[in-house]
N, C-alpha and C positions, 0 to 999 in steps of 0.2 A: 791613500783617501779611502772610508771605510763605504760600503754600500750603501749603506743610510744617508751619509754625508755627500752621496753621488745624487742621489735622488732628491733631495734636498735644493743641489746646486741646479740641478733640470728642473724642478718646478720652479726655482724662482727666476732662471733664464727664461722659460716659457709665462711666467704671469709679464715677466718686463714687455718682454717680445709683442705679449697681445695688445698692453694698454698703449704701448706706443707703437701699433700698427694704425690702420686707417681704422679698420673697425674698431679697436678702442676710443680711438681720438672722435669717432662718430659717436660711442656712449655716450663719452663725456661730456661732448659739444651740446647735446640732444638733451640730456639732464640735467644740466647747467641753463640751460633756455625754459625748459619745462619748470626748475624752479623758479627761476626767478620771475617768470610768468605768475606763477605762481602765488608767488607772497606779494607784489605789486599786484594784482586781482584781489586776494581775498584782505589785504588793508587799506582797502575804501568800501564806502556806503555801498552796498550792492545791495539794491530791490528788485523784486523780484514777484510777480502776485500770481493767484490761481484763482477759478471761479467754481461753484457746485449752484448747480439749478434744480428745482422742484417745481411739481406741479402744484399751486399752490391751494386753487380750488379747479373743478373740470366741471363743466354740464352734463359729460356722460355718465356721474353719478348720482344715484340718489341724496342729495346731500341735506344735511337736516340744519342746517347752519346758511347763513348769505356772508359775503364779504363787501363789504359798503366801505368806500373809500372817497373820504371830500363831496359826500352825500350823493353818492353817484354808486348801485350797488352793479356787483362783475360778477359773472356767470363763469367767465373763465380767467383764471389769470396764473400766474407764474412768477416763479422770486429766484434771482440768483443770487448768491452769496458771493462777493468780492473782499478777496481780500489781500491786502501790501504789507509785505513782511521785507526786513530788514538782515540780510542775509551774514552783511561783512561784517570787521573789525571795527568798522568807526561808525558813529554817532553822524545822521544827518542833521543839521540843523533846519527849520521850516523855513528860517533865513534864504537859504544858500536854493532854494529853489528857482527856481527858473518863472519867472513874474506873468502875472494874464498879459494875453497878445503877442506873448513869445514862445513858450515849452513850459509851460506847469506842468504839475505833477493832477492827473483829472482820467476820472469812469466816463471811456466813450463809450455809449450805447447806442449800437443800429438804428435807426428813426423807424424801420417797418418792426420795431420790436412792441412799440408804442406805449414805454415809460409812463408809467402809473405813480407810480410814488417812492420815496427814498429814504435811506436814514440812516444813521450811522446804531452799527448794531455793536452797542455798549458792556455787551453781555461775551462778546470775541473780541472786542479790542482791545488792547493791554490798557490795565487801569492807571499804567500810572502818565499814560500820552492825555494831551489835551489837543484837541481835534475839532473840525467843523468840518461842513461841506457846505458850497456855494452853486448851487445851478447857472450855467453861463453859457447861453449858445446851443442848449440839449445837450450838454455835459457838465459835470460832478467834481466840481474841483476839491481837491482833496485841500487842507490846509491842516497843519499842525505844530506843533511847537518842538518837539525833539521826536527821531525816530532812534532809541539807540538798536546797537546788536540785538537780535531774536527776538525787536516790539514787531506788534504786527497792529494794523489798523482792518477794520470788518466794516463793510458797508450791503446792507439789504437793498435789491432794486426790485420795486413789483413792474413787471409788465405785460402786455395781453398778451402777446403772441411769441413762441418758445422762440430759442436762440441760443446761439452761442458765441456770437460774436461781437459780445463784451469785451472789454478788455482796457489796460490801463497803458497811459503815453504818457509823455512827458522828461525834464530830464533836470540836472541838480548838478550843484558842483562836484566832479566828480564822479559824476553820474551820466555815462551819456544816453542809457538807453533801460528800459526796464520791461523784462521778460517774460515769458510766463514759466512756472516756476516747475523745477525736477529736483526730484530725491539728489540732493548733492553728494551723500554716500554713493548712489549707487554711479552714480558721476566719478566721484574717486577710483569706487570700484573696477569700474571698467577699462577708466582711463591707466588707469598703475598696472591692469592683466593685457590689457594692449601694449604698452609699453614694454613688459615684461614679456611677452610673446614675440614682439619685434628684437630684443635684447637678445632670447633666444636662438631664433634662428640666425642672427647674426654670426651668435658663437660657436653653434653647428656649421655653417658655413667656413668660418673661419676655422674650426679644427679639422673640416674636409678636407680643407685647400692644405692646410700645412701639416698633415697627418703624418705624410708620408717620410717628408723634411724631418719632421720629429724624432722621426723612429729610424730614421737613419741618425738624426744627433745622439740620440740614446743608444744605439749600438756602438757608436763612437767613442761617448763618453766611458762606456762599459770596459771597453778595452782599456 
């Protein structure tokens, strides 16, 4: 047997021993679970929301304008933009949203914020969506016909006091929770790096644990 053939045989045996070891089986099992979970997760509507707040008008400034809402002038007013977006690969029909009285998709504004006005922002809402807002018991119900993947609904809320507590709640078919938006690319990046680091450490520990037996096996093969 040539020296090259011996190396190939040794490498093939080491490769087979690794993947049939507990370490290799663990890596395969974890990878299969993560992949299955990700495919099941992404193939549903994934609703996430984000908020952006600004000071609309402040009495601390020398304003050359005034803001009047429904006949009342405000010296201090804040605006929060609320965005609802479908990050999944499946569209969500408005008919599949939980009904009022159960768990409808809605914007919840803290009472202490003092909501003054709200409006569907058509400049940032996907044009193909037919949507509307309904105020019910201090909450804003979001009604829509179809929320396709990558579609978003934007709502502007004016309130008297600054707040970071405005959020979207609710559920729908295949949607158990609406979470605050995180950058999906960052999550995938760190998730893959985390798995890669874990797998790398497992491989290093495996090699260190089996290095001496492998070394002696290699010497035997050379003989």
